[in-house]
C-alpha positions as CSV (number, residue, x, y, z in Angstrom):
1,M,8.7,-6.5,42.7
2,V,5.2,-5.9,41.4
3,R,3.1,-8.9,42.0
4,T,-0.4,-9.0,40.5
5,S,-2.1,-11.7,42.6
6,A,-2.7,-12.5,46.3
7,S,-0.9,-15.8,46.5
8,G,2.1,-17.0,48.5
9,P,5.0,-16.0,46.1
10,C,4.6,-12.3,47.0
11,L,5.4,-13.1,50.6
12,A,8.1,-15.7,49.6
13,A,9.8,-13.1,47.5
14,E,10.0,-10.7,50.4
15,K,11.2,-13.3,53.0
16,R,13.4,-15.4,50.8
17,L,14.8,-13.0,48.2
18,G,14.7,-9.7,50.1
19,W,12.7,-7.9,47.5
20,N,10.3,-5.0,48.2
21,C,6.9,-6.0,46.9
22,I,3.6,-4.5,46.0
23,A,0.7,-6.9,45.5
24,I,-2.2,-5.9,43.2
25,E,-5.5,-7.8,43.7
26,A,-8.8,-7.1,42.0
27,A,-11.1,-9.3,44.2
28,S,-12.0,-7.7,47.5
29,H,-12.2,-11.0,49.4
30,L,-8.7,-12.0,48.3
31,A,-7.3,-8.5,49.1
32,D,-8.7,-8.9,52.6
33,R,-7.2,-12.4,52.9
34,L,-3.9,-11.0,51.8
35,E,-4.1,-8.3,54.4
36,R,-4.7,-11.0,57.1
37,N,-1.7,-13.0,55.9
38,R,0.4,-9.9,56.0
39,R,-0.5,-9.1,59.6
40,L,0.0,-12.7,60.7
41,S,3.4,-13.0,59.1
42,G,4.6,-9.5,60.1
43,A,5.5,-8.8,56.5
44,T,5.8,-5.3,55.0
45,F,4.8,-5.7,51.4
46,E,2.2,-3.3,50.1
47,I,-1.3,-4.2,49.0
48,R,-3.5,-2.3,46.4
49,R,-7.0,-3.3,45.4
50,S,-7.0,-2.5,41.6
51,A,-7.0,-4.3,38.3
52,V,-3.8,-4.1,36.2
53,W,-4.9,-2.8,32.7
54,K,-3.7,-0.7,29.7
55,T,-5.1,2.5,31.1
56,D,-5.5,4.2,34.5
57,G,-8.7,5.1,36.3
58,E,-11.3,3.1,34.4
59,R,-14.1,1.3,36.4
60,I,-14.5,-2.2,35.2
61,T,-16.6,-5.1,36.4
62,F,-14.6,-8.0,37.9
63,H,-16.2,-11.5,38.0
64,T,-15.2,-13.5,41.1
65,D,-16.6,-15.6,43.9
66,A,-15.6,-15.9,47.6
67,S,-15.5,-19.7,47.5
68,F,-14.2,-20.2,43.9
69,H,-11.7,-17.6,42.7
70,V,-10.1,-19.7,39.9
71,G,-10.9,-17.9,36.6
72,G,-11.8,-14.6,38.1
73,H,-11.6,-12.1,35.3
74,L,-12.4,-8.6,34.1
75,D,-15.7,-8.1,32.2
76,T,-13.8,-6.7,29.2
77,V,-11.6,-9.8,28.7
78,A,-12.8,-11.9,25.8
79,G,-13.1,-15.7,26.1
80,Y,-14.4,-16.0,29.6
81,P,-18.1,-16.7,29.6
82,D,-20.2,-16.0,32.6
83,G,-20.4,-19.1,34.8
84,S,-22.4,-20.2,37.7
85,K,-19.3,-20.6,39.9
86,L,-18.4,-16.9,39.6
87,R,-21.4,-15.3,41.2
88,I,-20.0,-12.0,42.5
89,R,-19.6,-8.9,40.3
90,E,-17.5,-6.1,41.7
91,S,-16.5,-2.7,40.3
92,V,-12.7,-2.2,40.4
93,E,-10.5,0.7,39.3
94,T,-7.8,0.0,36.7
95,V,-4.1,0.9,37.0
96,T,-1.2,0.5,34.7
97,V,2.2,-1.0,35.6
98,D,3.9,2.2,34.5
99,T,1.8,4.2,37.1
100,L,2.4,1.6,39.8
101,V,6.2,1.8,39.3
102,R,6.2,5.6,39.0
103,E,4.3,6.0,42.3
104,W,6.5,3.5,44.0
105,K,9.6,5.4,42.9
106,E,8.2,8.6,44.2
107,E,8.0,7.2,47.7
108,H,11.0,4.8,47.8
109,A,14.6,4.6,46.7
110,D,14.8,3.3,43.2
111,P,15.0,-0.5,43.2
112,A,18.1,-2.1,41.7
113,R,15.8,-4.2,39.5
114,I,12.0,-4.3,38.8
115,V,10.4,-7.7,38.4
116,I,6.7,-7.9,37.4
117,K,4.7,-11.1,37.8
118,L,1.5,-11.1,35.9
119,D,-1.2,-13.7,36.5
120,I,-4.4,-11.9,35.6
121,E,-6.6,-14.3,33.6
122,G,-6.4,-13.1,30.1
123,A,-5.7,-9.4,30.7
124,E,-2.0,-9.8,30.2
125,T,-1.9,-8.3,26.7
126,A,-3.6,-5.2,28.0
127,A,-1.2,-5.0,30.9
128,F,1.7,-5.1,28.5
129,A,0.4,-2.0,26.8
130,G,0.4,-0.2,30.2
131,A,4.0,-1.2,31.0
132,R,5.9,0.2,28.0
133,K,8.0,2.7,29.9
134,T,8.8,0.2,32.7
135,L,9.9,-2.4,30.2
136,A,12.0,0.2,28.3
137,D,13.7,1.0,31.6
138,G,14.8,-2.6,32.0
139,A,12.1,-4.4,33.9
140,I,11.8,-8.1,33.8
141,L,8.3,-9.4,33.1
142,I,7.1,-12.8,34.2
143,Y,3.7,-13.8,32.8
144,E,1.4,-16.7,32.4
145,D,0.5,-18.3,29.0
146,H,-2.2,-20.9,29.6
147,G,-2.1,-24.3,28.1
148,S,-5.7,-23.9,26.8
149,D,-4.6,-21.0,24.6
150,T,-3.3,-22.9,21.6
151,E,-2.7,-19.6,19.7
152,C,-0.4,-18.3,22.6
153,Q,-1.9,-14.9,22.3
154,T,0.0,-13.5,25.3
155,T,3.4,-14.6,24.0
156,K,2.5,-13.3,20.6
157,A,1.7,-9.9,22.0
158,A,5.1,-9.9,23.9
159,L,7.0,-10.7,20.7
160,E,5.0,-8.1,18.7
161,L,6.2,-5.5,21.3
162,G,9.8,-6.3,20.4
163,L,10.4,-8.2,23.7
164,I,12.6,-11.3,23.9
165,V,10.8,-14.2,25.5
166,F,12.0,-17.2,27.4
167,A,10.1,-20.2,28.7
168,L,10.6,-20.3,32.5
169,E,11.1,-23.8,33.7
170,T,12.6,-25.3,36.8
171,G,16.3,-24.9,36.5
172,S,16.3,-23.6,33.0
173,I,15.3,-20.7,30.7
174,A,14.7,-21.5,27.0
175,R,14.5,-18.8,24.3
176,I,11.2,-18.6,22.5
177,S,11.0,-17.0,19.0
178,S,7.4,-17.7,18.0
179,P,4.0,-18.7,19.3
180,A,4.5,-22.1,17.9
181,E,7.6,-22.6,20.1
182,A,5.7,-21.4,23.1
183,R,2.9,-23.8,22.3
184,A,5.4,-26.7,22.4
185,R,6.3,-25.7,25.9
186,K,2.7,-26.1,27.1
187,P,1.8,-29.8,27.0
188,N,-1.2,-29.7,29.5
189,W,-4.2,-27.6,28.4
190,R,-5.3,-27.4,32.1
191,L,-2.2,-25.6,33.3
192,G,-0.7,-22.2,33.1
193,Y,2.9,-21.9,32.1
194,N,5.4,-19.1,33.1
195,F,7.4,-17.2,30.5
196,V,9.8,-14.3,31.0
197,A,10.0,-11.3,28.7
198,L,12.2,-8.1,28.6
199,R,13.8,-5.7,26.2
200,P,16.6,-7.2,24.1
201,E,19.1,-4.7,25.4
202,Y,18.7,-6.0,28.9
203,E,19.1,-9.7,28.2
204,S,22.2,-9.9,30.3
205,L,20.1,-9.3,33.4
206,L,18.8,-12.9,33.1
207,D,22.3,-14.2,33.9
208,D,22.0,-12.6,37.4
209,V,18.4,-13.5,38.2
210,K,18.0,-17.0,36.6
211,S,17.9,-18.8,39.9
212,E,15.6,-16.2,41.5
213,T,13.0,-16.1,38.7
214,A,12.9,-19.9,38.7
215,D,11.6,-19.8,42.3
216,V,8.8,-17.3,41.5
217,S,5.8,-19.2,40.0
């Protein structure tokens, strides 16, 4: 599993589901916190301080704050004005999902299934562009489409890539065919909502992982 934030589900995935995980975190203070949590729990998931993006090796400014990390975002992501709560500017190197997966496979036995959880504050569409090979190989992508985005730009980008999309809700997965259908699944503009996307030829994989993916939020 490729997990792109430093929150609890990465650890839960390893302990509860038995997955091998790598967590990608752009903010240095959150990467440090994740490392402390890993040591305290005796977990073995990997940590990498990078920003998931459409290309490898770029240096991009990341806006964050040690006491208020909600809304942390890359400088190149539109729609996030500079705010007084995000006072720290850090330079972070970008990496694509395809590169992360390739490097993982070079050092480990090929996983039976790759699940990617994206929660990267508006950079999801760029991350999609850097995950084309991984998706073509049958990866399952879980991403956030925020309630405040009435145009559902992330879901629109997934559909334009030819992916099939499902709203990921507790105990159910509902097929989404348009941004309008995605918008109807996001009643609260303050919240982020999880969706799952994959290549159409791998739709049967959802039969096996429905209960697992419902637990990853």
